C-alpha positions in Angstrom: -1.4 52.9 -21.4 1.0 51.1 -19.0 1.5 54.1 -16.7 -2.0 55.2 -15.8 -3.9 52.0 -14.6 -5.0 52.3 -11.0 -3.7 50.2 -8.2 -7.0 48.4 -7.8 -7.0 47.4 -11.5 -3.4 46.2 -11.6 -4.3 42.7 -10.5 -6.3 41.8 -13.6 -4.8 44.3 -16.1 -1.1 43.4 -15.5 -0.9 40.7 -18.2 -2.1 43.2 -20.9 0.2 46.1 -20.2 3.1 45.0 -22.5 0.6 44.4 -25.3 -1.1 47.8 -24.7 2.2 49.6 -25.1 2.6 48.5 -28.7 -1.0 48.5 -29.8 -1.7 52.0 -28.5 0.1 53.2 -31.5 -2.3 51.4 -33.7 -4.5 54.1 -35.4 -7.5 51.8 -35.5 -7.4 51.2 -31.7 -6.8 54.9 -31.0 -9.8 55.7 -33.2 -12.1 53.2 -31.3 -10.9 54.5 -28.0 -11.4 58.2 -29.0 -14.9 57.5 -30.2 -16.0 55.2 -27.3 -14.5 57.4 -24.5 -15.9 60.5 -26.1 -19.4 59.0 -26.3 -19.1 57.7 -22.7 -18.0 61.1 -21.4 -20.8 62.8 -23.3 -23.4 60.4 -21.9 -22.6 61.9 -18.5 -21.8 65.5 -19.4 -25.1 65.9 -21.1 -26.7 65.6 -17.7 -24.9 68.9 -17.0 -26.0 70.4 -20.3 -22.7 70.2 -22.1 -20.5 67.8 -24.1 -17.0 67.5 -25.8 -16.0 67.2 -29.4 -12.3 66.5 -29.2 -11.3 64.5 -26.2 -7.6 65.6 -26.0 -8.5 69.3 -26.6 -11.7 69.8 -24.5 -10.2 68.5 -21.3 -7.0 70.7 -21.5 -8.3 73.5 -19.3 -9.6 71.0 -16.7 -13.0 72.6 -16.4 -15.0 69.8 -18.2 -12.9 67.2 -16.6 -13.8 68.4 -13.1 -17.5 68.7 -14.2 -17.4 65.1 -15.5 -16.0 63.8 -12.2 -18.7 65.7 -10.3 -21.5 64.2 -12.5 -20.3 60.5 -12.2 -19.4 60.7 -8.5 -22.2 62.9 -7.2 -19.7 64.9 -5.2 -18.6 68.5 -5.4 -14.9 69.2 -6.3 -12.9 72.2 -5.3 -13.7 75.5 -7.0 -12.0 75.6 -10.4 -9.7 78.4 -11.7 -11.4 80.5 -14.4 -8.2 82.0 -15.8 -6.9 81.2 -19.3 -3.3 80.9 -18.4 -1.4 77.6 -18.4 -1.0 77.7 -14.6 -4.7 77.9 -14.2 -5.3 75.0 -16.4 -2.6 72.9 -14.6 -4.3 73.8 -11.3 -7.7 72.6 -12.5 -6.3 69.3 -13.9 -4.4 68.7 -10.7 -7.6 69.2 -8.7 -9.3 66.5 -10.9 -6.3 64.1 -10.5 -6.2 64.7 -6.7 -9.9 63.8 -6.6 -9.3 60.6 -8.6 -6.4 59.7 -6.2 -8.7 60.3 -3.2 -10.9 57.4 -4.5 -8.1 54.9 -4.0 -6.7 55.1 -7.5 -2.9 55.3 -7.8 -2.0 57.3 -11.0 1.4 56.5 -12.3 3.3 58.8 -14.8 0.1 60.8 -15.5 0.7 64.5 -14.8 -1.4 67.6 -15.3 1.2 69.0 -17.8 0.6 66.1 -20.2 -3.2 66.6 -20.1 -2.8 70.4 -20.6 -0.4 69.8 -23.5 -3.1 67.6 -25.2 -1.1 64.3 -24.9 -3.4 61.8 -26.5 -1.9 58.7 -24.8 -2.1 60.2 -21.4 -5.6 61.7 -21.9 -7.0 58.4 -23.0 -5.3 56.6 -20.1 -6.8 59.1 -17.6 -10.3 58.6 -19.1 -9.8 54.8 -19.0 -8.8 55.0 -15.3 -12.0 57.0 -14.6 -14.1 54.5 -16.4 -12.5 51.6 -14.5 -13.1 53.3 -11.2 -16.6 54.6 -11.6 -18.2 52.2 -14.2 -16.5 48.9 -13.8 -14.8 48.5 -10.5 -18.0 48.3 -8.5 -19.5 45.5 -10.7 -19.8 42.3 -8.6 -21.2 39.0 -9.8 -21.0 35.8 -7.7 -18.0 36.8 -5.7 -16.1 38.2 -8.7 -15.7 41.9 -9.4 -14.6 44.5 -11.9 -13.5 43.0 -15.2 -14.0 39.4 -14.2 -17.4 40.2 -12.7 -18.5 42.0 -15.9 -17.3 39.1 -18.0 -19.1 36.6 -15.8 -22.3 38.7 -16.0 -22.1 38.6 -19.8 -21.5 34.9 -19.8 -24.5 34.2 -17.5 -26.8 36.4 -19.5 -25.9 35.0 -23.0 -25.5 31.4 -22.0 -28.9 30.3 -23.4 -28.2 31.8 -26.8 -26.8 29.8 -29.7 -23.7 31.0 -31.5 -22.8 33.2 -28.6 -19.7 32.4 -26.6 -18.3 35.3 -24.6 -14.7 34.6 -23.5 -13.2 38.1 -23.7 -13.8 41.7 -24.5 -12.5 41.8 -28.1 -13.1 39.1 -30.7 -16.1 37.5 -28.8 -18.1 40.7 -29.7 -17.2 41.0 -33.4 -20.2 39.3 -34.8 -22.7 41.5 -32.8 -24.7 38.5 -31.5 -23.3 39.1 -27.9 -24.8 42.7 -27.9 -28.1 41.5 -29.4 -28.3 38.6 -26.8 -27.8 41.0 -23.9 -30.7 43.2 -25.2 -33.0 40.3 -26.0 -32.3 38.7 -22.6 -33.7 41.8 -20.8 -36.0 43.3 -23.4 -37.0 40.5 -25.8 -39.6 42.7 -27.5 -36.9 45.0 -28.9 -35.1 42.4 -31.0 -36.2 39.4 -33.0 -33.2 37.3 -32.2 -34.3 34.4 -34.3 -33.8 36.3 -37.5 -30.2 37.3 -36.8 -27.3 35.5 -38.7 -23.8 35.0 -37.4 -22.4 35.7 -40.9 -23.9 39.2 -41.0 -22.0 41.0 -38.2 -22.6 44.6 -39.6 -26.4 44.1 -39.4 -26.2 42.6 -36.0 -23.9 45.3 -34.6 -26.0 48.2 -36.1 -29.2 46.6 -34.9 -27.8 46.4 -31.3 -26.3 49.9 -31.3 -29.5 51.5 -32.8 -31.8 49.7 -30.4 -29.6 50.6 -27.4 -29.5 54.3 -28.4 -33.2 54.5 -29.1 -34.8 52.5 -26.3 -32.1 52.0 -23.6 -30.6 55.5 -23.6 -27.1 54.1 -24.4 -25.3 56.4 -26.8 -23.6 54.9 -29.8 -20.0 54.6 -28.8 -18.6 52.6 -31.8 -19.3 52.1 -35.4 -20.1 48.6 -36.7 -17.5 49.1 -39.5 -14.8 49.9 -36.9 -15.3 46.6 -35.1 -15.8 44.4 -38.1 -12.8 46.0 -39.9 -10.4 45.4 -37.1 -8.8 42.0 -36.5 -9.0 42.5 -32.7 -11.3 45.3 -31.5 -10.0 47.4 -28.7 -10.7 45.7 -25.4 -11.2 48.9 -23.4 -13.6 50.3 -25.9 -15.7 47.1 -25.8 -15.6 47.0 -21.9 -16.7 50.6 -21.7 -19.6 49.9 -24.1 -20.6 46.7 -22.4 -20.5 48.3 -18.9 -23.1 50.8 -20.2 -25.4 47.8 -21.0 -24.7 46.3 -17.5 -25.7 49.6 -15.7 -28.8 49.9 -18.0 -30.0 46.5 -17.0 -28.9 46.6 -13.3 -32.5 47.5 -12.3 -33.8 44.4 -14.0 -31.1 42.3 -12.3 -32.2 43.7 -8.9 -35.7 42.6 -9.6 -34.5 39.1 -10.6 -32.5 38.9 -7.3 -35.5 39.9 -5.3 -37.6 37.2 -7.0 -34.8 34.7 -6.3 -34.9 35.6 -2.6 -38.6 35.1 -2.4 -38.2 31.7 -4.2 -35.6 30.7 -1.7 -37.9 31.5 1.2 -40.8 29.7 -0.4 -38.6 26.6 -1.1 -37.4 26.6 2.5 -41.0 26.8 3.8 -42.1 23.9 1.6 -39.2 21.8 2.6 -39.8 22.5 6.3 -43.5 21.7 6.1 -42.6 18.4 4.4 -40.2 17.6 7.2 -42.9 18.4 9.8 -45.3 16.0 8.1 -42.6 13.3 7.8 -41.8 13.7 11.6 -45.5 13.4 12.6 -46.0 10.2 10.6 -42.8 8.6 11.7 -43.4 9.5 15.4 -47.0 8.2 15.2 -45.9 4.9 13.6 -43.1 4.4 16.2 -45.4 5.2 19.1 -48.1 2.8 17.8 -45.5 0.0 17.5 -44.3 0.6 21.0 -48.0 0.6 22.2 -48.6 -2.7 20.6 -45.3 -4.3 21.8 -45.3 -3.4 25.5 -48.5 -5.4 26.4 -46.8 -8.5 24.7 -43.7 -8.0 26.7 -45.7 -7.5 29.9 -47.6 -10.7 29.5 -46.5 -13.0 32.3 -48.9 -15.9 31.7 -46.8 -19.0 32.5 -46.8 -22.2 30.4 -47.0 -25.7 31.6 -44.4 -27.3 29.4 -40.8 -26.6 28.6 -41.5 -26.7 24.8 -44.0 -23.9 25.1 -41.7 -21.7 27.2 -38.8 -22.3 24.7 -41.1 -21.2 21.9 -41.7 -18.0 23.8 -38.0 -17.6 24.2 -37.5 -18.1 20.4 -40.2 -15.5 19.7 -38.4 -13.1 22.0 -35.1 -13.8 20.1 -36.9 -13.0 16.8 -38.1 -9.7 18.3 -34.6 -8.8 19.4 -33.0 -9.8 16.2 -35.6 -8.9 13.5 -38.2 -6.5 14.8 -36.4 -4.2 17.2 -33.3 -3.1 15.3 -35.3 -1.4 12.4 -37.2 0.5 15.1 -33.9 1.6 16.8 -32.9 3.0 13.4 -36.3 4.8 13.0 -36.0 6.3 16.5 -32.4 7.6 15.7 -33.6 8.9 12.3 -36.5 10.6 14.0 -34.2 12.5 16.4 -31.9 13.5 13.5 -34.9 14.8 11.4 -36.2 16.7 14.4 -32.8 18.4 15.1 -32.3 19.2 11.4 -35.8 20.7 11.1 -35.2 22.9 14.2 -31.9 24.0 12.8 -33.4 25.0 9.4 -36.3 26.8 11.2 -33.8 28.8 13.3 -31.8 29.6 10.2 -34.9 30.9 8.4 -36.0 32.9 11.5 -39.1 30.7 11.9 -40.6 29.6 15.2 -39.4 26.3 16.5 -41.4 23.2 15.5 -43.8 21.8 18.2 -45.0 18.3 17.4 -48.5 17.2 18.2 -49.3 16.4 21.8 -47.7 13.2 22.9 -45.3 13.1 19.9 -42.4 15.1 21.3 -38.9 13.6 21.2 -39.1 13.3 25.0 -42.5 11.5 24.7 -40.9 9.0 22.3 -37.9 8.6 24.6 -40.2 8.0 27.6 -42.1 5.4 25.7 -38.9 3.8 24.5 -37.7 3.6 28.1 -40.9 1.8 29.1 -40.4 -0.6 26.2 -36.8 -1.4 27.3 -37.9 -1.8 30.9 -40.7 -4.2 29.9 -38.2 -6.0 27.6 -35.7 -6.5 30.4 -38.3 -7.8 32.8 -39.7 -10.1 30.1 -36.3 -11.7 29.4 -35.6 -12.3 33.1 -39.1 -13.8 33.5 -38.5 -16.2 30.6 -35.2 -17.4 31.9 -36.7 -17.9 35.4 -39.7 -19.7 34.0 -37.4 -22.1 32.0 -35.3 -22.8 35.1 -38.5 -23.3 37.1 -40.0 -25.8 34.5 -36.7 -27.6 34.3 -36.6 -28.0 38.0 -40.3 -29.1 38.1 -39.7 -31.7 35.4 -36.8 -33.1 37.4 -38.7 -33.1 40.7 -41.8 -34.6 39.1 -39.8 -37.5 37.6 -37.9 -38.0 40.9 -41.3 -38.0 42.7 -42.7 -40.6 40.4 -39.7 -42.9 40.7 -39.6 -42.7 44.5 -43.3 -43.1 44.8 -43.3 -46.2 42.5 -40.5 -47.8 44.5 -42.3 -47.1 47.8 -45.6 -48.3 46.5 -43.9 -51.5 45.2 -42.4 -52.0 48.6 -45.6 -51.4 50.5 -47.6 -53.6 48.2 -49.1 -56.4 50.4 -47.6 -55.1 53.6 -50.9 -54.3 55.2 -52.3 -57.7 54.4 -49.2 -59.3 55.9 -49.5 -57.3 59.1 -53.1 -58.2 59.5 -52.5 -62.0 59.3 -53.4 -64.2 62.4 -50.8 -66.8 61.6 -49.3 -66.6 65.1 -52.5 -68.0 66.6 -51.8 -71.5 65.3 -48.1 -71.4 65.0 -45.6 -73.4 67.0 -43.3 -71.8 69.5 -40.5 -71.8 66.9 -42.8 -70.3 64.4 -43.9 -67.6 66.9 -40.4 -66.8 67.6 -39.7 -66.7 63.9 -42.7 -64.4 63.4 -41.4 -62.2 66.2 -38.0 -62.0 64.6 -39.5 -61.5 61.2 -41.6 -58.7 62.6 -38.4 -57.1 64.1 -36.8 -57.3 60.7 -39.9 -55.7 59.2 -39.7 -52.9 61.6 -36.1 -52.4 60.7 -37.1 -52.4 57.1 -39.9 -50.0 57.8 -37.6 -47.6 59.6 -35.2 -47.7 56.6 -38.1 -46.6 54.4 -38.9 -43.6 56.6 -36.4 -41.4 54.8 -37.9 -42.2 51.4 -41.4 -41.3 52.6 -40.1 -38.0 54.0 -38.3 -37.4 50.7 -41.5 -38.0 48.8 -43.4 -35.5 51.0 -40.6 -32.9 50.7 -40.6 -33.3 46.9 -44.4 -32.9 46.8 -44.1 -29.8 49.0 -41.5 -28.2 46.7 -43.7 -29.0 43.6 -46.5 -27.2 45.3 -44.3 -24.2 46.1 -43.1 -24.0 42.5 -46.7 -24.1 41.2 -46.4 -27.4 39.3 -49.4 -27.7 36.9 -50.1 -31.3 38.0 -49.9 -30.6 41.7 -53.4 -32.0 42.5 -52.5 -35.5 41.3 -49.1 -35.3 43.0 -50.8 -34.2 46.2 -53.4 -37.0 46.0 -50.7 -39.6 45.4 -48.5 -38.2 48.2 -51.5 -38.2 50.6 -52.3 -41.8 49.7 -48.7 -42.8 50.5 -48.7 -40.9 53.8 -52.0 -42.3 54.8 -50.8 -45.8 53.9 -47.6 -45.1 55.9 -49.6 -44.1 59.0 -51.6 -47.3 58.5 -48.5 -49.4 58.3 -47.2 -47.9 61.5 -50.4 -48.5 63.4 -50.6 -52.1 62.0 -46.9 -52.7 62.8 -47.4 -51.5 66.4 -50.6 -53.7 66.8 -48.8 -56.8 65.5 -45.8 -56.3 67.8 -48.1 -56.1 70.8 -49.8 -59.4 69.8 -46.4 -61.1 69.3 -45.1 -59.8 72.6 -48.1 -61.2 74.4 -47.2 -64.7 73.1 -43.4 -64.2 73.4 -43.3 -66.0 76.8 -44.6 -69.0 75.0 -41.8 -68.9 72.3 -38.3 -69.8 73.4 -36.7 -71.2 70.3 -35.4 -69.0 67.6 -33.1 -69.8 64.7 -30.2 -67.3 65.1 -28.9 -68.0 61.7 -32.1 -67.0 60.0 -32.2 -64.0 62.2 -28.7 -63.1 61.3 -29.4 -63.7 57.7 -32.5 -61.5 57.8 -30.6 -58.7 59.7 -27.8 -58.6 57.2 -29.9 -59.2 54.1 -32.3 -56.4 54.8 -29.8 -53.5 54.9 -27.8 -55.0 52.0 -31.1 -55.2 50.1 -31.8 -51.6 51.0 -28.3 -50.7 49.9 -28.8 -52.4 46.6 -32.2 -50.7 46.1 -30.7 -47.4 47.0 -27.8 -48.1 44.6 -30.2 -49.0 41.8 -32.2 -45.9 42.6 -29.1 -43.7 42.5 -27.8 -45.3 39.4 -31.1 -44.7 37.6 -31.6 -41.3 39.1 -31.6 -38.5 36.5 -29.3 -35.6 37.0 -29.1 -31.9 35.9 -25.8 -30.1 35.8 -24.9 -26.7 34.4 -21.1 -26.7 34.8 -18.2 -29.0 34.2 -17.4 -28.9 37.9 -20.8 -30.3 38.8 -20.4 -33.2 36.4 -16.9 -33.8 37.7 -18.4 -34.0 41.2 -20.9 -36.6 40.1 -18.2 -38.5 38.3 -16.1 -38.5 41.4 -19.0 -39.7 43.6 -19.7 -42.5 41.1 -16.1 -43.6 41.1 -16.2 -43.7 44.9 -19.3 -45.8 44.7 -17.6 -48.2 42.3 -14.7 -48.5 44.8 -17.2 -49.9 47.4 -18.4 -52.7 45.1 -15.7 -55.2 46.1 -16.7 -54.8 49.8 -20.3 -55.1 48.8 -19.6 -58.3 46.9 -17.9 -59.7 50.0 -21.0 -58.8 52.1 -23.2 -60.5 49.5 -21.1 -63.7 49.6 -21.2 -63.6 53.4 -25.1 -63.3 53.4 -25.3 -66.1 50.9 -23.0 -68.1 53.1 -25.4 -67.7 56.1 -28.2 -69.0 53.9 -26.2 -71.9 52.8 -25.3 -72.7 56.4 -29.0 -72.7 57.3 -29.8 -75.0 54.4 -27.0 -77.3 55.6 -28.3 -77.3 59.1 -31.9 -78.0 57.9 -30.6 -80.8 55.8 -28.4 -82.1 58.5 -30.9 -81.9 61.4 -34.1 -82.2 59.3 -35.5 -79.0 60.8 -39.1 -78.3 59.7 -38.7 -74.9 58.2 -41.1 -75.3 55.4 -38.3 -74.3 53.1 -38.5 -70.6 53.8 -36.8 -68.1 56.2 -39.4 -67.1 58.7 -37.6 -63.8 59.4 -37.3 -62.3 56.0 -38.8 -62.5 52.5 -35.5 -61.6 50.9 -34.2 -64.7 49.1 -30.7 -65.4 47.8 -32.1 -65.4 44.3 -33.5 -61.9 44.9 -30.1 -60.7 46.2 -28.3 -62.2 43.3 -30.8 -60.8 40.9 -30.5 -57.2 42.3 -26.8 -57.6 42.5 -26.6 -58.5 38.8 -28.9 -55.5 38.1 -26.6 -53.2 40.0 -23.6 -54.5 38.0 -25.5 -53.8 34.7 -26.5 -50.3 35.8 -22.9 -49.3 36.6 -21.6 -49.1 32.9 -24.9 -47.4 31.9 -24.2 -44.8 34.5 -20.6 -44.5 33.3 -21.9 -43.8 29.7 -24.4 -41.2 30.9 -21.8 -39.4 32.9 -19.3 -39.5 30.0 -21.9 -38.1 27.6 -22.8 -35.4 30.1 -19.2 -34.6 30.6 -18.7 -34.2 26.9 -21.8 -31.9 26.7 -20.5 -29.7 29.6 -17.1 -29.5 27.8 -18.9 -28.3 24.7 -20.8 -25.8 26.8 -17.5 -24.6 28.4 -16.1 -24.2 24.9 -19.1 -22.1 23.9 -18.6 -20.0 27.1 -15.0 -19.4 26.3 -15.7 -18.7 22.6 -18.4 -16.1 23.5 -16.2 -14.6 26.3 -13.2 -14.3 23.9 -15.2 -12.2 21.5 -17.2 -10.3 24.2 -14.0 -9.3 26.0 -12.7 -7.7 22.7 -15.9 -6.2 21.5 -17.0 -4.7 24.9 -13.8 -2.7 25.4 -13.8 -1.8 21.7 -17.2 -0.2 21.9 -16.2 1.7 25.1 -13.1 2.9 23.4 -15.0 4.1 20.3 -17.5 5.9 22.5 -14.7 7.7 24.3 -13.0 8.5 20.9 -16.3 10.0 19.5 -16.6 12.1 22.7 -13.1 13.4 22.1 -13.7 14.0 18.4 -16.9 15.9 19.1 -15.0 18.2 21.5 -11.5 18.5 19.9 -12.5 18.8 16.2 -9.7 20.1 13.9 -9.7 21.3 10.3 -12.7 22.5 8.3 -16.2 21.3 9.0 -16.2 19.4 5.7 -13.0 17.7 6.8 -14.5 16.9 10.2 -17.7 15.6 8.5 -15.6 13.5 6.1 -13.6 12.2 9.0 -16.7 11.3 11.0 -18.3 9.6 8.1 -15.2 7.5 7.5 -15.2 6.8 11.3 -18.9 5.8 11.0 -18.0 3.5 8.1 -15.3 1.8 10.1 -17.8 1.3 12.9 -20.5 -0.1 10.6 -17.9 -2.4 9.1 -17.5 -3.9 12.6 -21.1 -5.1 12.4 -20.2 -8.7 11.2 -18.3 -9.2 14.5 -21.5 -8.2 16.4 -23.5 -10.6 14.3 -20.9 -13.4 14.9 -21.2 -12.7 18.7 -25.1 -12.9 18.3 -24.6 -16.3 16.7 -22.4 -17.5 19.6 -25.0 -16.1 22.1 -27.8 -18.0 20.3 -25.8 -21.2 20.6 -25.3 -20.6 24.3 -29.0 -20.0 24.9 -29.9 -23.0 22.8 -27.6 -25.0 25.1 -29.4 -23.5 28.1 -26.2 -21.9 29.5 -27.2 -19.3 32.0 -23.9 -18.0 33.4 -20.4 -17.4 32.1 -17.5 -16.9 34.5 -15.1 -16.0 31.7 -16.5 -12.6 31.0 -18.5 -9.8 32.7 -20.1 -8.9 29.4 -23.6 -10.1 28.5 -25.1 -9.9 25.0 -27.5 -7.3 26.4 -24.5 -5.1 27.4 -23.0 -5.5 23.9 -26.4 -4.7 22.2 -27.0 -1.6 24.3 -23.4 -0.4 23.8 -23.6 -1.0 20.0 -26.9 0.8 19.7 -25.5 3.7 21.8 -22.4 3.8 19.6 -24.4 4.0 16.3 -26.7 6.6 17.8 -23.8 8.7 19.1 -21.8 8.8 15.8 -25.1 9.6 13.9 -25.8 12.5 16.3 -22.3 13.8 16.1 -22.4 13.8 12.3 -25.8 15.5 12.4 -24.3 18.2 14.7 -21.5 18.9 12.2 -24.0 18.9 9.3 -26.1 21.4 11.2 -23.0 23.5 11.9 -22.3 23.5 8.1 -25.8 24.5 7.4 -25.4 27.3 10.0 -22.1 28.4 8.6 -23.3 28.4 4.9 -26.5 30.1 5.7 -25.0 32.7 8.0 -21.8 33.3 6.0 -19.4 32.4 8.8 -15.8 31.8 7.7 -13.8 28.7 8.6 -11.5 30.9 10.7 -14.5 32.2 12.7 -15.7 28.6 13.2 -12.2 27.6 14.4 -12.1 30.6 16.8 -15.6 29.8 18.1 -14.6 26.1 18.6 -11.3 27.0 20.3 -13.0 29.5 22.7 -15.8 27.0 23.5 -13.3 24.1 24.2 -11.1 26.4 26.3 -14.0 27.2 28.7 -15.4 23.6 28.6 -13.2 22.6 31.6 -14.9 19.2 32.2 -14.9 18.3 28.4 -18.6 17.6 28.6 -19.4 19.3 25.3 -21.5 22.0 27.1 -20.9 25.2 29.0 -22.4 26.3 32.2 -23.8 29.8 32.6 -20.6 31.2 34.1 -18.4 29.4 31.6 -20.5 30.7 28.8 -20.3 34.2 30.2 -16.5 34.0 30.4 -16.4 32.7 26.8 -18.5 35.7 25.5 -16.3 38.2 27.4 -13.2 36.5 25.8 -14.7 37.1 22.4 -15.2 40.8 23.1 -18.7 41.0 24.5 -19.1 43.7 27.1 -21.1 42.0 29.9 -20.5 43.7 33.2 -21.6 42.5 36.7 -24.0 45.5 37.1 -27.8 45.0 36.8 -27.6 46.1 33.1 -25.0 43.5 32.3 -26.9 40.8 34.2 -30.1 41.7 32.2 -28.2 41.5 28.9 -26.7 38.1 29.9 -30.1 36.8 30.9 -31.4 37.9 27.5 -28.6 36.0 25.7 -29.2 32.9 27.9 -32.9 32.9 26.9 -31.8 32.6 23.3 -29.1 29.9 23.7 -31.0 27.9 26.4 -34.7 28.4 25.8 -35.6 25.3 27.8 -33.7 26.5 30.9 -31.6 23.4 31.2 -28.7 25.4 32.6 -26.2 24.4 29.9 -25.2 25.8 26.4 -24.4 23.4 23.6 -21.9 24.2 20.9 -24.7 24.2 18.3 -26.6 26.8 20.3 -23.4 28.8 20.8 -22.8 28.8 17.0 -26.4 29.8 16.2 -26.1 32.7 18.6 -22.7 33.9 17.2 -23.9 33.5 13.6 -27.0 35.7 14.4 -24.6 38.3 15.7 -22.1 38.2 12.8 -23.5 36.7 9.6 -25.2 38.6 6.7 -28.0 36.3 5.6 -31.4 36.6 4.0 -33.2 38.2 6.9 -36.8 39.3 6.9 -35.7 42.9 6.1 -34.0 41.6 2.9 -37.0 39.7 1.8 -39.3 42.6 2.4 -36.8 44.8 0.6 -37.2 42.4 -2.3 -41.0 42.9 -2.1 -40.5 46.6 -2.4 -38.3 46.2 -5.5 -41.0 44.1 -7.2 -43.8 46.4 -6.0 -42.1 49.6 -6.9 -43.8 52.9 -6.0 -47.3 51.4 -6.0 -46.6 49.6 -2.6 -48.5 46.4 -3.6 -47.9 43.4 -5.7 -50.5 41.5 -7.8 -51.0 37.7 -8.3 -50.1 38.2 -12.0 -46.7 39.7 -11.0 -46.0 36.8 -8.7 -46.7 34.3 -11.5 -44.5 36.3 -13.9 -41.5 36.7 -11.5 -41.5 33.3 -9.7 -41.3 29.7 -11.0 -44.7 28.1 -11.5 -44.7 25.7 -8.5 -43.4 28.3 -6.0 -45.6 31.0 -7.4 -48.7 28.8 -6.8 -47.5 27.8 -3.3 -47.0 31.5 -2.4 -50.4 32.5 -3.8 -52.1 29.7 -1.8 -50.3 30.9 1.4 -51.3 34.5 0.7 -54.9 33.8 -0.4 -56.5 34.8 3.0 -54.7 38.2 2.9 -55.3 39.4 -0.7 -57.7 42.2 -1.3 -55.8 45.5 -1.5 -58.1 48.5 -1.0 -57.2 49.9 -4.4 -56.5 46.7 -6.5 -58.6 43.5 -5.8 -56.4 40.3 -5.7 -53.3 42.2 -4.7 -51.1 42.2 -1.5 -49.8 45.3 0.3 -46.6 45.4 2.4 -48.2 44.3 5.7 -50.4 41.6 4.2 -47.3 40.2 2.4 -45.2 40.0 5.5 -48.1 38.5 7.6 -48.7 35.8 4.9 -45.1 34.9 4.6 -43.7 35.1 8.1 -46.7 35.3 10.5 -47.9 38.3 12.5 -45.1 38.2 15.0 -42.0 37.5 12.8 -41.5 40.8 11.1 
């Protein structure tokens, strides 16, 4: 039969043609084809009240052939010729062949003369072509058609049955179990399949053929003996017979398809409701955490000690490192779940999900913004408080040192100024008292700066809100009051001495010179001791280098100071020599000063001891600042790499999201690999966090080697993770849209190319005018007249329901898919209802339980409970109640 196959069957029949040429001559095969094709033709001709007995003889005049084509096609052919002559017969057969050719079948080497002459080979070939075109070609199962579709249908239906393995249309059917399995799958009450045996093919075949003829209206097209007695049954005969079973059970298959559609809708509804519940819980938990955290971050109650503030800083670090990152992930996951849910609802033609009041994504974003604002202010406040307490501790210590030195100096000064020794003193003693008083006044003036410094420090402590300010103020007030008293007493004593000055003429110039030189030198030593013991706070290596330079300059003055000390001691030695030489009654003391050579030597020795201690302190601080500088450079080296890397990745993700190439699966795979490479970068972020912790523990507050702070890096990292997750989610939603709407990859590429072409600023969105131009480029007729503007306004209300003035690519794809794809719409689902309901226009609870899986059937019954109660049948749903229960009053 190599010359009569149609063009549409050549693709899957070509491998069998050579085999057919030889085996057509096999009498067994010819017998099977005669019997099968005759029975198949009679199954249709009996609808017209006739039949054939001999297939090559009864079609010779073309009349029954034309009648057969009219019955199976449902169309009227040209009026046949009623004459008995050969030319009339050829005309009728040509009309039949022309009709077959008009259905897209290309007949090769089959002519009317061969049919009229009763050529068996050509007649069987013609009938097989008719069977292929009208009984097999239109069979479609899971994207396969014709022979492959019929074979796949048989495999799907017989898969659950043991000893049945359908791989072809010849030997797979010899044992008869395949035919019995098809009947039992659709009408299990007709055959007791458990009693069939594989080693009894005759019984199996006769059982199947008899049941099919009696209960399924499928005529017996073959004898069991013909099949069993042939090594390889005729494939065309078996295909013809099996196609009759397919068409007989097609109604049941439609009902099964309808049930599957309803199951799919119910499954989507269940999944969407679970997503809604998950969103509500996650949003509630996240908002509650934000509500508890913000008051803690807004608490600005200061602490009195550095240790307490550092503990607060450590608590804040734990919050940043341990508590906040999981919440960032929860927020990101919440947005992804929300977007996925909205996409699924749009794909199933359901209303958009509206979270409970106060739990919208925008509400969460607003709350998160308040959290980050409070967090930023809290960190700044902590650092300022630490600086303030550090400054306070330094000032308080400095105040105590200066106050102690001053109090030690003033000790006994009031009693000295109140003495009346000048009343009984000699002239020389009076003059000595006067000179001594002048030296005291000089000393008093020298201490004026220290008193002013003490008052200034106390004032600064008050301005910085030092916790022990009352005691500081009391001590400062006492010093000031005592200073005023000393001034008044000094003035009073001077007046008394000046009244008796005319009585005093002799003065010891040497003692006076000693006193004048010893006092400033003593003050210099006291100042040097104070400076050498003064604590210092530096934050940079430049500051410690400045202190070191100043200290070196101080040490350079020590030789000159030693010369001054020796000169002062020389004056005292000269006085002692004069006293011894001239026996002057000086009572062994200098009347002009209380500073003794022993005191000068003692203080000088103390100064010399403090110098190496100061050297050691500066050296240690210099080493600490060098370590801090190393920490700064170490942090900056990493930050200056990570910061630009994050920025580069953000820009690359932006380009990827706009300029995507390949299939969506390729894009998704590429993005996930890209996400993996980003996540693999996390150890470097953690390492930088460790360097940052070392910097904060070292109380380093600035870094001139980089413009990046850890906060910049954290925010950039979080934005990078969120952006790649959102981009992946957009591609996943596009895949959902494509699969659900049936959009091809070429369409997706065309949509993406058009969208990118009009996205001039590469922002990933289109403005109204850009979107309009994009639609026009895709063939939409949108004019500038009022009608066109109204149509465009309708489209914008679909793609931009929130009136943001921009159209995203996801909204663009959703719109295009609604216009082009063939999906499970509401009409299809309701059509499925009609198939299940049949002519009675309602469906019962028992029918739902029989046609649907148990869990989805119960879910559907629960949804439809308020609407049951058909007027004629209690507990049943009519068409309108079913649509309202499943989609709501406004969806269908």
